[in-house]
C-alpha positions in Angstrom: -28.0 75.3 -79.4 -29.1 73.5 -82.7 -30.7 75.5 -85.5 -32.3 73.7 -88.0 -32.7 74.9 -91.7 -36.2 75.6 -91.1 -35.0 77.8 -88.3 -36.4 75.8 -85.3 -34.5 76.1 -82.3 -33.2 73.3 -79.9 -31.3 73.2 -76.6 -30.1 69.5 -76.5 -32.5 68.3 -78.7 -35.3 69.7 -76.9 -37.3 72.4 -78.8 -37.2 76.2 -77.6 -38.4 79.4 -78.1 -36.0 82.0 -79.2 -36.7 84.5 -76.1 -36.2 81.6 -73.7 -32.7 80.7 -74.5 -30.7 82.7 -72.0 -33.0 81.8 -69.3 -33.2 78.0 -70.1 -29.6 77.8 -70.5 -29.0 79.5 -66.8 -31.5 77.5 -65.2 -30.3 73.9 -67.0 -26.6 74.8 -67.0 -25.5 76.8 -63.6 -22.6 78.9 -64.0 -22.2 78.6 -67.7 -20.2 80.8 -69.5 -20.0 79.7 -73.0 -22.6 78.2 -75.3 -22.1 76.1 -78.2 -24.2 77.1 -81.7 -24.5 74.7 -84.7 -26.6 75.0 -87.4 -27.0 72.9 -90.7 -25.2 74.5 -93.8 -28.3 75.3 -95.3 -29.6 77.5 -92.4 -30.2 80.9 -93.5 -28.2 82.9 -91.6 -31.2 85.4 -90.1 -32.1 82.7 -87.3 -28.5 81.9 -86.7 -27.6 85.9 -86.2 -31.0 86.0 -83.8 -29.7 83.4 -81.7 -26.3 84.7 -81.5 -27.9 88.0 -80.7 -30.1 86.6 -77.8 -26.7 84.9 -76.4 -24.4 87.7 -76.6 -27.0 90.1 -75.1 -27.2 87.4 -71.8 -23.3 87.9 -71.8 -22.5 84.3 -72.9 -19.4 83.7 -75.0 -20.7 82.0 -78.5 -18.7 79.1 -80.0 -20.0 78.2 -83.6 -19.5 74.5 -84.3 -18.8 73.5 -88.2 -18.3 70.3 -89.5 -15.7 69.8 -92.3 -17.2 69.2 -95.9 -17.5 65.6 -96.6 -15.2 65.6 -99.9 -15.9 61.6 -100.6 -19.4 63.3 -101.9 -17.9 65.4 -104.5 
């Protein structure tokens, strides 16, 4: 699941309503137990927290994906 800085949610590059995350994962990835969540570093935390809550309510293990800071840009 990807979350953009303007709080748009995607499942494998396909836009998705927050309330459809768990059912869509169950439909497309039968037997999945974990979900990777990635957000842009400028994404406000609230949409990230909402996605985590939806996935947690559906009993998925949540794995947050982080990219290292590009130190060459400093």
